[in-house]
SERO-925859 format. One record per atom (N, C-alpha, C): residue number from 1; atom name; x, y, z. Coordinates in Angstrom, 3 decimals, always signed. Example, Ala and Ser with C-alpha at 12.3 -4.5 7.8 and 13.67 -1.06 7.14 Angstrom:
BEGIN
1 N +13.190 -5.690 +7.800 $
1 CA +12.300 -4.500 +7.800 $
1 C +13.200 -3.300 +7.800 $
2 N +12.850 -2.250 +7.080 $
2 CA +13.670 -1.060 +7.140 $
2 C +12.900 +0.030 +7.870 $
This chain:
BEGIN
1 N +0.898 -1.024 +0.019 $
1 CA -0.015 -0.074 -0.081 $
1 C +0.985 +0.924 +0.167 $
2 N +0.399 +2.068 -0.735 $
2 CA +1.082 +3.603 -0.607 $
2 C +1.165 +4.311 +0.594 $
3 N +1.882 +5.454 +0.260 $
3 CA +1.918 +6.469 +1.460 $
3 C +0.895 +7.277 +1.649 $
4 N +0.381 +7.416 +2.919 $
4 CA -0.933 +8.211 +3.041 $
4 C -1.100 +9.389 +2.320 $
5 N +0.090 +10.031 +2.060 $
5 CA +0.049 +11.282 +1.256 $
5 C -0.472 +11.295 -0.124 $
6 N -0.439 +9.910 -1.020 $
6 CA -0.890 +9.581 -2.038 $
6 C -2.160 +8.938 -2.154 $
7 N -2.957 +9.211 -0.927 $
7 CA -4.196 +8.586 -0.709 $
7 C -5.389 +9.675 -0.792 $
8 N -6.417 +9.376 -1.054 $
8 CA -7.460 +10.527 -0.673 $
8 C -7.811 +10.423 +0.787 $
9 N -7.893 +11.702 +1.064 $
9 CA -8.066 +12.032 +2.636 $
9 C -9.579 +12.278 +3.271 $
10 N -10.393 +12.258 +2.253 $
10 CA -11.791 +12.357 +2.775 $
10 C -12.564 +11.369 +3.454 $
11 N -13.025 +11.764 +4.573 $
11 CA -13.533 +10.848 +5.547 $
11 C -12.356 +10.160 +6.424 $
12 N -11.171 +10.852 +6.631 $
12 CA -10.174 +10.393 +7.320 $
12 C -10.206 +11.291 +8.652 $
13 N -9.500 +10.679 +9.571 $
13 CA -9.163 +11.334 +10.867 $
13 C -7.851 +12.076 +10.538 $
14 N -8.050 +13.488 +11.149 $
14 CA -6.700 +14.473 +10.908 $
14 C -6.611 +15.034 +12.235 $
15 N -5.332 +15.511 +12.505 $
15 CA -4.951 +16.203 +14.006 $
15 C -4.036 +17.166 +13.715 $
16 N -4.179 +18.456 +14.028 $
16 CA -3.181 +19.473 +13.722 $
16 C -2.099 +19.486 +14.832 $
17 N -0.918 +19.326 +14.306 $
17 CA +0.360 +19.034 +15.457 $
17 C +1.144 +20.369 +15.528 $
18 N +1.073 +21.451 +14.671 $
18 CA +1.736 +22.435 +14.590 $
18 C +1.036 +23.434 +13.624 $
19 N +1.715 +24.669 +14.097 $
19 CA +0.889 +25.637 +13.094 $
19 C +1.514 +27.001 +13.502 $
20 N +1.408 +27.717 +12.525 $
20 CA +1.817 +29.361 +12.766 $
20 C +1.049 +30.175 +13.800 $
21 N -0.483 +29.577 +13.580 $
21 CA -1.371 +30.160 +14.631 $
21 C -1.476 +29.087 +15.911 $
22 N -1.272 +29.255 +16.807 $
22 CA -1.006 +28.576 +18.034 $
22 C -2.819 +28.157 +18.462 $
23 N -3.522 +28.679 +18.176 $
23 CA -4.868 +28.352 +18.341 $
23 C -5.421 +27.137 +17.516 $
24 N -4.629 +26.800 +16.467 $
24 CA -5.012 +25.661 +15.448 $
24 C -4.661 +24.239 +16.002 $
25 N -3.468 +24.751 +16.597 $
25 CA -2.803 +23.273 +17.350 $
25 C -3.674 +22.559 +18.280 $
26 N -3.868 +21.209 +18.011 $
26 CA -4.898 +20.200 +18.789 $
26 C -6.220 +19.993 +18.092 $
27 N -6.459 +20.972 +17.081 $
27 CA -8.018 +20.629 +16.571 $
27 C -7.803 +19.193 +15.615 $
28 N -8.738 +18.439 +15.830 $
28 CA -8.836 +17.475 +15.319 $
28 C -10.321 +16.878 +14.901 $
29 N -10.482 +15.826 +13.745 $
29 CA -11.733 +15.577 +13.368 $
29 C -11.694 +14.871 +12.098 $
30 N -12.989 +14.995 +10.920 $
30 CA -12.977 +14.311 +10.223 $
30 C -12.835 +15.017 +9.067 $
31 N -11.929 +14.898 +7.924 $
31 CA -11.816 +15.731 +6.535 $
31 C -13.175 +15.471 +5.998 $
32 N -13.947 +16.785 +5.433 $
32 CA -14.840 +16.899 +4.714 $
32 C -14.716 +16.926 +3.291 $
33 N -13.489 +18.178 +3.274 $
33 CA -13.218 +18.452 +1.799 $
33 C -12.013 +19.052 +1.681 $
34 N -11.459 +18.713 +0.437 $
34 CA -10.192 +19.281 +0.366 $
34 C -10.021 +20.002 -0.911 $
35 N -9.264 +21.196 -1.025 $
35 CA -8.892 +21.978 -2.239 $
35 C -7.583 +22.237 -2.481 $
36 N -7.051 +23.059 -3.312 $
36 CA -5.856 +23.220 -3.528 $
36 C -5.040 +23.737 -2.088 $
37 N -5.543 +24.806 -1.578 $
37 CA -5.295 +25.149 -0.362 $
37 C -5.468 +25.199 +0.976 $
38 N -6.836 +24.324 +1.042 $
38 CA -7.354 +24.240 +2.382 $
38 C -7.904 +22.759 +2.405 $
39 N -8.158 +22.547 +3.941 $
39 CA -8.910 +21.242 +4.212 $
39 C -10.197 +21.839 +5.180 $
40 N -11.265 +21.145 +4.964 $
40 CA -12.370 +21.650 +5.727 $
40 C -12.591 +20.384 +6.861 $
41 N -12.476 +20.468 +7.970 $
41 CA -12.399 +19.539 +8.773 $
41 C -13.871 +19.298 +9.998 $
42 N -14.474 +18.545 +9.994 $
42 CA -15.708 +18.460 +10.893 $
42 C -15.216 +17.917 +12.207 $
43 N -15.169 +19.031 +13.303 $
43 CA -14.969 +18.771 +14.554 $
43 C -16.188 +18.424 +15.499 $
44 N -15.845 +18.501 +16.762 $
44 CA -16.728 +18.263 +17.822 $
44 C -17.563 +19.714 +18.066 $
45 N -16.915 +20.860 +17.503 $
45 CA -17.501 +22.328 +17.780 $
45 C -18.050 +22.745 +16.395 $
46 N -18.071 +21.795 +15.606 $
46 CA -18.672 +22.251 +14.056 $
46 C -17.363 +22.179 +12.875 $
47 N -17.600 +22.903 +11.904 $
47 CA -16.723 +22.826 +10.727 $
47 C -15.668 +23.827 +10.903 $
48 N -14.385 +23.473 +10.573 $
48 CA -13.612 +24.231 +10.578 $
48 C -12.654 +24.342 +9.084 $
49 N -12.244 +25.232 +8.705 $
49 CA -11.592 +25.144 +7.314 $
49 C -9.985 +25.853 +7.693 $
50 N -9.045 +25.350 +7.349 $
50 CA -7.698 +25.090 +7.556 $
50 C -6.957 +25.311 +6.395 $
51 N -5.848 +26.360 +6.323 $
51 CA -5.130 +26.595 +5.196 $
51 C -4.013 +25.708 +5.371 $
52 N -3.728 +24.772 +4.295 $
52 CA -2.836 +23.754 +4.354 $
52 C -1.333 +24.410 +4.634 $
53 N -1.040 +25.618 +4.348 $
53 CA +0.356 +26.185 +3.993 $
53 C +0.637 +26.637 +5.629 $
54 N -0.206 +26.815 +6.553 $
54 CA +0.293 +27.012 +8.026 $
54 C +0.192 +26.096 +8.602 $
55 N -0.174 +24.811 +8.546 $
55 CA -0.139 +23.565 +9.674 $
55 C +0.567 +22.716 +9.250 $
56 N +1.032 +21.976 +10.336 $
56 CA +1.668 +20.443 +10.068 $
56 C +0.358 +19.610 +10.533 $
57 N +0.355 +18.492 +10.374 $
57 CA -0.847 +17.485 +10.675 $
57 C -0.632 +16.096 +10.693 $
58 N -1.304 +15.343 +11.318 $
58 CA -1.224 +13.806 +11.250 $
58 C -2.429 +13.376 +10.395 $
59 N -2.224 +12.403 +9.765 $
59 CA -3.563 +11.858 +9.254 $
59 C -2.866 +10.190 +8.726 $
60 N -3.339 +9.273 +9.490 $
60 CA -3.315 +8.071 +9.271 $
60 C -2.020 +7.611 +9.981 $
61 N -1.601 +7.988 +11.003 $
61 CA -0.504 +8.184 +11.780 $
61 C +0.965 +8.624 +11.203 $
62 N +0.621 +9.201 +10.002 $
62 CA +1.842 +9.925 +9.279 $
62 C +1.839 +11.530 +9.583 $
63 N +3.054 +12.214 +9.801 $
63 CA +2.962 +13.261 +10.098 $
63 C +3.227 +14.055 +8.654 $
64 N +2.424 +15.180 +8.153 $
64 CA +2.688 +15.802 +7.023 $
64 C +2.654 +17.432 +7.317 $
65 N +3.659 +17.970 +6.466 $
65 CA +3.841 +19.323 +6.387 $
65 C +2.964 +19.928 +5.209 $
66 N +1.938 +20.700 +5.713 $
66 CA +1.046 +21.390 +4.912 $
66 C +1.308 +21.926 +3.560 $
67 N +2.570 +22.628 +3.492 $
67 CA +3.444 +23.623 +2.715 $
67 C +3.664 +22.434 +1.391 $
68 N +4.033 +21.202 +1.707 $
68 CA +4.420 +20.262 +0.548 $
68 C +3.311 +19.793 -0.045 $
69 N +2.166 +19.828 +0.480 $
69 CA +0.896 +19.218 -0.249 $
69 C -0.054 +20.483 -0.765 $
70 N +0.347 +21.439 -1.132 $
70 CA -0.284 +22.802 -1.683 $
70 C -0.895 +22.570 -3.071 $
71 N -1.489 +21.536 -3.742 $
71 CA -1.811 +21.412 -5.202 $
71 C -3.192 +20.697 -4.655 $
72 N -3.906 +20.381 -5.906 $
72 CA -5.195 +19.968 -5.840 $
72 C -5.297 +18.589 -5.239 $
73 N -6.391 +17.805 -5.011 $
73 CA -6.208 +16.404 -4.388 $
73 C -5.819 +15.639 -5.558 $
74 N -6.257 +15.608 -6.790 $
74 CA -6.098 +14.970 -7.809 $
74 C -4.575 +14.926 -8.350 $
75 N -4.193 +16.117 -7.965 $
75 CA -2.667 +16.239 -8.487 $
75 C -1.821 +15.506 -7.354 $
76 N -2.203 +15.531 -6.038 $
76 CA -1.591 +15.212 -5.042 $
76 C -1.381 +13.373 -5.174 $
77 N -2.536 +12.876 -5.496 $
77 CA -2.488 +11.533 -5.289 $
77 C -1.438 +10.705 -6.396 $
78 N -1.301 +11.489 -7.484 $
78 CA -0.443 +10.916 -8.455 $
78 C +1.036 +11.407 -8.392 $
79 N +1.376 +12.397 -7.456 $
79 CA +2.683 +13.212 -7.544 $
79 C +3.647 +12.072 -6.538 $
80 N +5.026 +11.926 -6.738 $
80 CA +5.864 +11.573 -6.367 $
80 C +6.327 +12.412 -5.432 $
81 N +6.511 +11.922 -3.869 $
81 CA +7.204 +12.909 -2.799 $
81 C +8.448 +12.412 -2.162 $
82 N +9.466 +13.310 -1.923 $
82 CA +10.703 +12.835 -1.070 $
82 C +10.449 +12.332 +0.175 $
83 N +10.924 +11.607 +0.736 $
83 CA +11.105 +11.242 +2.238 $
83 C +11.787 +12.097 +2.803 $
84 N +11.669 +12.861 +4.150 $
84 CA +12.803 +13.507 +4.696 $
84 C +13.668 +12.901 +5.606 $
């Protein structure tokens, strides 16, 4: 199976582990929608839209830097990424 970064993220659990905005750290929920620059997440407090370029997040046990995935979901799925 491939890396989580190359799979669809809709309906998957996400948790923000780092951000330039400290109020976003700790937000967790289910991914409702993904665009080129944002993720919409359903949390216990309602829907939150997060800018990818300002967050680091965990999805499927893998930590991802949002700046490295700032393209459309259909482009992200077929792209090859370097491991750090």
